C-alpha positions as CSV (number, residue, x, y, z in Angstrom):
1,M,0.0,0.0,0.0
2,S,1.6,3.3,-1.1
3,A,1.9,6.1,1.3
4,Q,0.1,9.3,0.3
5,T,1.3,12.7,1.3
6,L,-1.5,14.7,2.8
7,S,-1.4,18.4,2.2
8,P,-2.3,20.7,5.2
9,A,-5.8,22.1,5.1
10,R,-5.9,25.6,3.7
11,P,-7.3,28.2,6.2
12,A,-10.7,29.6,5.5
13,S,-10.8,33.1,3.9
14,P,-12.0,36.0,6.0
15,A,-15.2,36.2,3.9
16,T,-15.9,32.5,4.7
17,R,-15.2,32.9,8.4
18,W,-17.5,35.9,8.6
19,S,-20.2,34.1,6.7
20,R,-20.1,31.2,9.0
21,R,-20.3,33.4,12.1
22,A,-23.3,35.3,10.6
23,A,-25.0,31.9,9.8
24,G,-24.4,30.9,13.5
25,A,-25.9,34.2,14.8
26,L,-28.9,33.9,12.5
27,A,-29.5,30.2,13.6
28,F,-29.3,31.3,17.2
29,A,-31.8,34.1,16.6
30,A,-34.1,31.7,14.7
31,L,-34.0,29.3,17.7
32,I,-35.1,32.0,20.1
33,E,-37.8,33.1,17.7
34,L,-39.0,29.5,17.5
35,L,-39.0,28.8,21.2
36,S,-41.0,32.0,22.0
37,R,-43.5,31.7,19.1
38,T,-44.3,28.1,19.8
39,G,-44.7,28.6,23.5
40,L,-41.8,26.2,24.4
41,A,-40.5,29.2,26.3
42,D,-42.7,31.8,28.1
43,P,-42.8,34.9,25.8
44,E,-43.0,37.0,29.0
45,F,-39.5,35.9,29.9
46,L,-38.1,35.2,26.5
47,P,-39.6,37.5,23.9
48,P,-39.2,36.6,20.2
49,A,-35.8,37.6,18.7
50,S,-37.6,39.9,16.2
51,E,-39.1,41.9,19.0
52,I,-35.7,42.1,20.8
53,L,-34.0,43.3,17.7
54,A,-36.8,45.8,16.9
55,R,-36.4,47.3,20.4
56,A,-32.6,47.3,20.1
57,A,-33.1,49.4,16.8
58,V,-35.3,51.8,18.7
59,L,-32.7,52.2,21.5
60,A,-30.0,52.9,18.9
61,A,-31.8,56.2,18.1
62,D,-32.8,57.0,21.7
63,P,-30.7,59.8,23.2
64,A,-31.4,58.6,26.8
65,F,-29.9,55.2,25.9
66,H,-27.0,57.0,24.3
67,A,-26.2,58.6,27.6
68,H,-26.3,55.2,29.3
69,A,-24.0,53.7,26.7
70,L,-21.6,56.6,26.9
71,A,-21.4,56.3,30.7
72,S,-20.6,52.6,30.5
73,G,-18.1,53.1,27.6
74,L,-16.3,55.8,29.6
75,A,-15.9,53.7,32.7
76,W,-14.8,50.7,30.5
77,A,-12.2,52.7,28.6
78,I,-10.7,54.5,31.6
79,G,-10.4,51.3,33.6
80,L,-9.0,49.3,30.8
81,C,-6.4,51.9,29.8
82,L,-5.3,52.3,33.5
83,A,-5.0,48.6,33.8
84,A,-2.7,48.5,30.7
85,V,-0.6,51.4,31.9
86,I,0.0,49.6,35.3
87,A,0.1,46.0,34.2
88,V,2.5,46.2,31.3
89,P,5.4,47.9,33.3
90,L,4.7,45.7,36.3
91,G,4.7,42.5,34.1
92,L,8.0,43.6,32.5
93,L,9.5,44.1,36.0
94,L,8.3,40.8,37.4
95,G,9.2,38.9,34.3
96,S,12.7,40.5,34.1
97,V,13.7,40.4,37.8
98,P,13.3,36.9,39.3
99,I,14.0,38.2,42.8
100,I,11.1,40.6,42.7
101,D,8.9,38.0,41.1
102,A,9.6,35.5,43.9
103,A,9.1,38.1,46.6
104,T,5.7,39.2,45.3
105,R,4.3,35.9,44.0
106,S,2.4,35.0,47.1
107,V,0.7,38.4,47.2
108,V,-0.2,38.2,43.5
109,E,-1.5,34.7,43.8
110,F,-3.7,35.7,46.8
111,L,-5.2,38.7,45.0
112,R,-5.7,37.3,41.6
113,P,-8.5,34.8,42.4
114,I,-10.6,37.3,44.3
115,P,-13.8,38.0,42.3
116,S,-14.0,41.7,41.5
117,V,-17.8,41.6,42.0
118,A,-17.2,40.6,45.6
119,L,-15.2,43.8,46.1
120,I,-18.2,46.1,45.1
121,P,-19.3,46.8,48.7
122,L,-15.8,47.4,49.9
123,V,-14.9,49.8,47.0
124,A,-18.2,51.6,47.6
125,L,-17.3,52.2,51.2
126,I,-13.7,53.3,50.4
127,I,-14.1,55.5,47.4
128,G,-17.9,55.8,47.0
129,T,-20.2,55.0,44.1
130,G,-20.3,56.3,40.6
131,L,-17.7,56.5,37.9
132,Q,-14.8,56.1,40.3
133,Q,-16.2,52.8,41.7
134,R,-16.7,51.3,38.2
135,V,-13.2,52.4,37.1
136,A,-11.6,50.9,40.2
137,L,-13.3,47.5,39.7
138,V,-12.6,47.4,36.0
139,L,-9.0,48.3,36.7
140,Y,-8.7,45.5,39.2
141,A,-10.3,42.9,37.0
142,S,-8.5,43.9,33.9
143,L,-5.1,44.0,35.5
144,W,-4.5,40.2,35.7
145,P,-4.9,39.1,32.1
146,I,-2.5,41.8,30.9
147,L,0.0,41.2,33.7
148,Y,0.2,37.5,33.1
149,N,0.3,37.7,29.4
150,T,3.2,40.2,29.6
151,M,5.1,37.9,31.9
152,Y,4.3,34.9,29.6
153,G,5.6,36.9,26.6
154,L,8.9,37.6,28.3
155,R,9.5,33.9,28.8
156,G,9.3,33.3,25.1
157,V,11.9,35.9,24.1
158,D,14.8,34.5,22.1
159,P,17.7,34.3,24.5
160,V,20.2,34.5,21.5
161,A,18.9,37.9,20.6
162,K,19.3,39.2,24.1
163,E,22.8,37.8,24.4
164,S,23.7,39.3,21.1
165,L,22.8,42.8,22.4
166,R,24.6,42.2,25.6
167,S,27.8,41.2,23.8
168,Y,27.7,44.5,22.0
169,G,27.6,46.4,25.3
170,F,23.9,47.1,25.6
171,G,22.6,47.3,29.2
172,P,19.6,45.5,30.7
173,L,17.2,48.4,30.0
174,S,18.3,48.6,26.3
175,V,17.8,44.9,25.9
176,L,14.4,45.1,27.5
177,M,13.3,48.0,25.2
178,R,14.9,46.7,22.0
179,V,14.2,43.0,22.2
180,S,12.0,41.9,25.1
181,L,9.2,44.4,24.8
182,P,8.8,44.1,21.0
183,S,8.8,40.3,21.2
184,S,6.3,40.4,24.0
185,A,4.0,42.9,22.3
186,P,1.7,40.3,20.6
187,F,1.2,38.6,24.0
188,I,0.5,41.9,25.6
189,L,-2.2,42.7,23.0
190,T,-3.8,39.3,23.6
191,G,-3.9,40.2,27.3
192,V,-5.6,43.5,26.5
193,R,-8.1,41.7,24.2
194,L,-9.0,39.3,27.0
195,A,-9.1,42.1,29.6
196,S,-11.5,44.1,27.4
197,G,-14.2,41.4,27.8
198,V,-13.6,41.2,31.5
199,A,-13.8,45.0,31.8
200,L,-17.1,45.0,30.0
201,I,-18.6,42.4,32.3
202,L,-17.4,44.3,35.4
203,T,-18.7,47.6,34.1
204,V,-22.3,46.4,33.5
205,S,-22.3,44.2,36.6
206,T,-21.3,47.0,38.8
207,E,-23.9,49.3,37.4
208,I,-26.6,46.6,37.9
209,V,-25.6,46.1,41.6
210,A,-25.3,49.9,42.2
211,G,-28.7,50.6,40.5
212,R,-28.1,54.3,40.3
213,G,-26.6,56.9,38.0
214,E,-26.2,56.2,34.3
215,G,-25.0,53.1,32.4
216,V,-26.4,50.2,30.4
217,G,-26.4,48.2,33.6
218,V,-28.6,50.8,35.3
219,F,-30.9,50.7,32.3
220,I,-31.2,46.9,32.6
221,F,-31.7,47.2,36.3
222,F,-34.6,49.5,36.1
223,A,-36.2,47.5,33.2
224,G,-36.1,44.5,35.6
225,L,-37.7,46.5,38.4
226,A,-40.8,47.3,36.3
227,V,-44.0,45.3,37.0
228,P,-44.1,43.2,34.9
229,A,-40.4,43.3,34.0
230,R,-39.6,44.8,30.6
231,M,-37.8,41.7,29.2
232,T,-37.6,43.2,25.8
233,D,-35.7,46.2,27.1
234,I,-33.4,44.0,29.3
235,L,-32.5,41.7,26.4
236,A,-32.1,44.7,24.0
237,G,-29.6,46.2,26.5
238,V,-27.8,42.9,26.7
239,F,-27.8,42.7,22.9
240,W,-26.0,46.1,22.6
241,T,-23.6,45.1,25.3
242,G,-22.7,42.0,23.4
243,M,-22.4,43.9,20.2
244,F,-20.0,46.3,21.8
245,G,-17.8,43.4,23.0
246,V,-17.9,41.8,19.6
247,L,-16.8,45.0,17.8
248,V,-14.0,45.7,20.3
249,N,-12.7,42.1,20.0
250,A,-12.9,42.3,16.2
251,L,-10.9,45.6,16.2
252,L,-8.2,44.2,18.4
253,V,-7.9,41.0,16.4
254,W,-7.6,43.1,13.2
255,V,-4.8,45.1,14.9
256,E,-3.1,42.0,16.0
257,R,-3.3,40.4,12.6
258,H,-1.9,43.4,10.8
259,A,0.6,44.8,13.3
260,F,2.1,41.4,14.3
261,R,1.9,39.5,11.0
262,W,5.4,38.1,11.7
263,H,4.2,36.6,15.0
264,R,1.2,34.8,13.4
265,E,3.4,33.4,10.6
266,Q,6.0,32.3,13.1
267,H,3.4,30.3,15.0
268,G,1.7,28.9,11.9
269,R,-1.5,31.0,12.3
270,P,-3.5,32.2,9.2
271,S,-3.1,35.9,8.6
């Protein structure tokens, strides 16, 4: 029996990938429509997808909802940016200086598993509610993915490149800025992409728990307080929250694909 050489499967084109994702989204919407229309799910708690999307379209033109979305987006952006500003230098420090990493490891491992939602009452007592509360919680939750991805990226830096610079008389800081940081940049961006989703969850969750001020979570909270609960409003708010997360993730994936094409080719990923 003669051996046959199998050629590797060609990666799907961007158009094919997007068409598959769109088909999956349409199938999911059709399933919700079917469950609600046939009575398999109570329409009072799961309205048809057509009604949810119609309400979402109305909210897209509602200035009051715009104010809620802007408040949530502002807290999300400030918290995520502050997390990146703190986590990247901290990750470079811990990943480059083993003594500091060993001295702080127990503290980091203690703080990292603490759910940010559990800190909402404590943060409210210390710094109050409002924008500062949401930013603080988003900052705390977003810190860890960026920090650990930065440290992980440093471990994968080519040691030959670092030794080559050292042999030419470059100091530790120059080696860090010229080799370690550029090599770790794709991993840092991946950490930011993961943290962006975590930040969005914390933003909306904090707003729901606080139940005051402005924000998509506040909008969802008051829609749930109505008697009966305005499930169409709740799910329309959830829809726009999810769409925001999808768009941010797509943007960061696009940046990663174009800015770090060399990294994707090196690891055998489709560009």
